[in-house]
Every structure is written in C-alpha cells, then in structure tokens.
N, C-alpha and C positions, 0 to 999 in steps of 0.2 A: 472437668465438667461435673457438676453436681447431679446425682441421680436420686430419684425418689421412687418409693413404691406407694401405691394407693391402697389403703385398707378401708373398706366400706363396712361399717358396723350397723347398717340399717336393718339387717336381718329380715328380708322380705318374706321368708317362709318360717319365721319363728326363730330358729337357731342356726341361721346360715350366714357365714361371713365370706366375702369375696376379697381376695388379695390379688392385686395385679402386678405382675413382673413384666408386663407387655413391653416388648422391644428393648429389653435390657441387655440382650445378648447372652448373658449367663445368669445363673442363680447365685452368684457370689454374695449378694446381699443377705442370703440366708445365714451367713457366717457371723453376722453382727449380733451381739448379745441381746440388744433391745428387740430386734425383730424376732429372734428365737423365743424370747420371753413372751412377747405378745402372741405369737402363734401357739405356744404351749398353753397360754391362758384360754385361748379360744377352744382348743381341743379338749381341755380339761373340763369344759362345761358339758355336762352329760347330754348326749344326744345331739351335739352340734355337728354342723357340716361346714368344713373349710374348703372353699373352692379357690384353687390357685390358677389364675390365668397366666400361662407362660407363653402365649403367642409371641413369636419373634425371638424366643430364647433358642439359640443355636448350640449352646454348650452347657453341659451339666457335668460337674466334676464329682469325684468320689466323696468329698466332704459334703456336698449338697445332697447326694444320695443318702449318706449317713444321717443327715439332719431330717430328710423326708422319712426315713425309716424310723427314727426316734419318734417323730410326730405320729406316724402310723401305729406304732406300738402303744403310745399313749392313747390314741384314738380307740383302739380295741379295749383298753382298760376302762375308758369312760363312755363306751358305746357311741363314739363319734367317728366320722369318716372324713377322709381327705380325697378331693377330686383334683386331678390335674387337667386343666382345660386348655385347648389350643396347642397341643404338643406337636412341635415341628418334626418332620421325618428324621432329621439327624438325631434329635433327642429321643425319639421313639425307638430308634435303633439301639442307642446306648442303654435305655431302660430295659429293652427286651434282653439285651446281653446280661445286664445286671440281674434281671429276674431269673434267667437261665441258670445262673450260678447261685441262686437263693440268697442274693444280697438285697434284693429290692422287693418290698412288701406291699406297696400301694396297689390296690385292686382297681381303682377307678381312674383310668387314663384315657383321655379322649383326644384323638388326632385333631390337627388344626382345622380340618374341613367338617368336622362333626358338630352338630348342634346339641346343646344340653336339653334334656327333656324336663 
C-alpha cells in the first residue's frame, strides 16, 4: 500500500508549514531522506513554525524521536519551533518517558483532544 504525507506550504500565518502524518500508524516516513531534507529546509527558515499533525499515529520509535530532536535543535538555531499536534495517548506516554530521560527536546506537544490556538 502506498502511503503519502501531505505538506501544505500555504503558510497562513507567514512562516507556518503544516505536515500531516494523520492515520499513518507510525512516524516511519521521517526516516526517508527527502522528507528529512524538506523538513530541515522549513526549520532553517528563520522564525518558521512547523506543525506536525500526528493524529492516529500509535507508535513512535527511537529513530523518529532522534529525527524530531535534530529538527528541534535546528529550530533553536534558526529561531523556529516544532509543534506536534494530535498526539495520541500511547505516543504521549512514550514522549513523556523520552523527555524524562532527557532524550526528547520538543516543547510544544498537544494531545489529540486539544485545539491549537
């Protein structure tokens, strides 16, 4: 089965890009070079905001956490931020565990029931 992610570059608030991994089950697509390259380009635009909709993602592995951390570090360097939107309870629990051991650095994590302001 072919899976696709949707990247919207409409930037409704100036420098905001929304990437949807909705209902993919995992964030395994983050491991693909082209996707990493594209997301890095977004983050390296000074002051940008990358919103990743991960509603329906039930599993996040250590490689995906590493990639998110890389993007987060780049974000700090370029004054950009990453938001994880629609985080399922299972993934929220894994992220909390990763953060407890100082391996997870993304500050903006919104559970699946929360609305973005």
